[in-house]
Steps between C-alpha positions, in 0.01 A plus 500: 500500500635841404549749778275803490634839408463611858703207633764555231520869596542405866774255419672756279484752782638250752794416272580871469473549878732208569739620233510851647602354836742248367680746269573725793612203718712312248560723200410412144754221453403338829131496416411184310171439324455171691540676837264779395230268386535287816476815717177587311368154558515403133695259281799609299326385181225754546734800474456545124121525533564828677826647356692486178834487678675569828604846360129589461426382857801691646398818315141467623608435859740793489224727377280384789775556762571856384132566454417410862794696643438807289124489563563514876743786447245687286222447747715644780589794271132577448403456866800654677691708243805421291765573760329299776446213257870502409607503861271207571635315196856549623412394855336180370780432258766515774310292754670183614194303389572609143866394540402163646191424283591579139197304368280787619706792385650691216621301202802723427734364773341156480525405133608822326855366446350203306291724276804637307553148354137432411272538201415851379138460608606448861748786489236729352240410768757545776605837353143623483445409864820681604398810298167512682668471835752769410217732401326442833830554690573822308164650595582482869840674482549852626760606244420701183316311226800497265705308761235250603566226241864473586434505877220244456747268326754561780243428769365179343859385436583572863200301624549199276876489562451521875246216506717288270803553721307437818361171361850389404668588833540231758581750781201647683696806606600579139139450384385755761770743385401465134130563574574797737732657243247460225223646719711806581596566134148432375355759743755754380419432135126538557532824694779671299365808330796566272 
């Protein structure tokens, strides 16, 4: 018996959800189709009923990850203002829970390094997500408009680099130093008026 469209849509959504988590935990190379399908409660053979290729799945999951993160950022911007939203984004980004639980966080420090070696469709989707994040970051900066794009890139680079370093460090004291240093510099970047 063929599955209904609704069931197929639910399975498709579950595969994307599991992929979004697994990509951030294991990276692209460490995320196998067999593991993804098992995590979604499906057989490996059913994958091609939902996706043309792993590249298509990774691009779709990447779009979802950035979409969810950027939607929360936008909602805070509308409810609390651009600067408050940016400060909240930075605070969330540099929380130890984000360092320790990559499957729930930003894809840039999680599997961004993998993306450079991937298919153009994945790179394009990843780039689009970063551009949206950078635009949201730039709106919350205090500096003149002409300087915002560069400072937004600097701030997002600071955040992703700090989280990447903190995840790699096996020394709790060093992790705390990395996060504290990033918090201090991020606050300065947000509030700088020149």
